[in-house]
C-alpha positions, -999 to 999 in steps of 0.1 A, spaced: 641 -12 -198 608 -16 -216 593 -32 -184 608 -14 -154 592 -39 -129 606 -70 -147 628 -78 -117 598 -81 -95 584 -109 -116 614 -132 -110 603 -142 -75 575 -162 -91 587 -170 -126 625 -169 -124 647 -149 -148 632 -140 -182 622 -151 -207 607 -181 -188 587 -208 -205 554 -190 -212 551 -170 -244 587 -176 -252 609 -197 -274 634 -202 -246 655 -172 -257 630 -145 -267 596 -133 -254 569 -138 -280 540 -115 -286 512 -132 -306 493 -110 -330 494 -93 -364 497 -57 -375 472 -42 -400 485 -8 -408 482 12 -376 461 -15 -359 476 -44 -340 453 -74 -332 468 -95 -305 460 -125 -283 463 -117 -246 486 -142 -229 471 -167 -204 471 -162 -167 500 -186 -162 484 -205 -134 463 -229 -155 436 -245 -135 438 -219 -107 434 -185 -124 420 -168 -93 453 -174 -76 466 -143 -92 438 -122 -78 440 -133 -42 476 -142 -37 495 -111 -25 529 -125 -36 518 -135 -71 526 -117 -103 520 -119 -140 546 -139 -160 572 -123 -181 553 -129 -213 522 -112 -200 541 -81 -189 560 -81 -223 527 -81 -242 515 -48 -227 550 -33 -228 551 -41 -265 517 -24 -271 527 8 -254 564 12 -260 572 -8 -292 540 -7 -313 531 27 -299 494 22 -295 472 52 -288 446 30 -270 438 -6 -262 405 -22 -271 398 -54 -252 373 -78 -267 356 -105 -248 342 -112 -213 365 -114 -195 402 -109 -199 431 -113 -174 444 -78 -169 419 -67 -144 424 -98 -123 461 -93 -118 475 -90 -82 471 -57 -64 446 -38 -43 409 -42 -49 403 -5 -51 424 26 -55 452 11 -76 488 22 -68 520 21 -89 528 -13 -72 495 -29 -84 499 -50 -115 468 -38 -134 482 -3 -131 517 -14 -141 505 -33 -171 480 -8 -186 502 21 -175 492 52 -195 472 34 -223 435 43 -225 416 11 -220 383 5 -239 365 -27 -232 336 -44 -250 318 -62 -222 286 -83 -222 257 -63 -206 246 -94 -186 278 -94 -166 279 -60 -148 297 -73 -117 329 -83 -135 326 -52 -158 328 -32 -126 361 -50 -118 375 -41 -152 365 -4 -146 378 -3 -110 410 -22 -114 418 -19 -151 407 17 -156 384 5 -184 358 25 -202 333 -3 -209 311 -5 -240 282 -29 -233 267 -52 -258 238 -76 -257 247 -113 -263 227 -128 -292 198 -151 -283 205 -188 -286 181 -214 -300 182 -249 -313 199 -248 -347 183 -281 -358 192 -299 -390 195 -285 -425 191 -295 -461 196 -332 -467 202 -339 -430 167 -325 -422 151 -348 -448 172 -378 -435 160 -370 -399 124 -370 -410 128 -403 -428 144 -419 -397 114 -406 -377 90 -421 -402 107 -454 -401 105 -456 -363 68 -453 -365 62 -474 -396 89 -501 -395 64 -529 -387 42 -520 -417 47 -528 -453 62 -494 -459 93 -501 -437 116 -515 -465 107 -486 -488 115 -461 -461 149 -478 -455 158 -475 -491 150 -438 -490 171 -435 -458 201 -451 -475 197 -429 -506 194 -398 -484 225 -409 -464 245 -412 -495 234 -378 -507 247 -364 -474 280 -382 -480 275 -403 -448 287 -433 -468 322 -419 -462 317 -423 -424 295 -455 -423 316 -483 -438 288 -509 -439 261 -487 -454 241 -507 -480 249 -500 -516 225 -484 -541 218 -518 -556 208 -533 -523 170 -535 -516 158 -534 -480 132 -560 -489 160 -585 -490 175 -574 -457 169 -584 -421 159 -549 -408 162 -561 -372 200 -563 -375 
């Protein structure tokens, strides 16, 4: 068998293939091969809404599709190593001992003899330690990019400035002219496709009730 511990999964998930990562008859491995590289999507925990159940429940196990994924990588595709992207995955949270994995622990069973490289965010060292301790991972840290307010761009920025001007000048004689500019800018940004009652290009704000 490609997955020698498959029988142990049946207590929690019934006989294979189950209903996760399967079409009812076959187990499915999601991904695509690019020469000697396979890029795949790691299966879900299986316990949606309660993922930590796998980590703390002694009787739990990964589902058939999860086990098949790693069996495929090692024994069908023949990978020389696995590179996990993202913080964090599921492998290192599978049932088993917290330290000193044995052959009965699912992280050990799943990764088996595959070298495990792991890109891990530098600002999460505690869970990176779990990946190293339970998934035998060699972690490669990276800094997450700084985040800032993206703001508006191109025509939307001009439209935002016009709306701001109107809010301060609506009660002056410039109000109608600014509204005309707002309508023109909105059409330039194709907002007329979303706003059904946007005034036409022929309409003049001077003839409108701007309080409506």
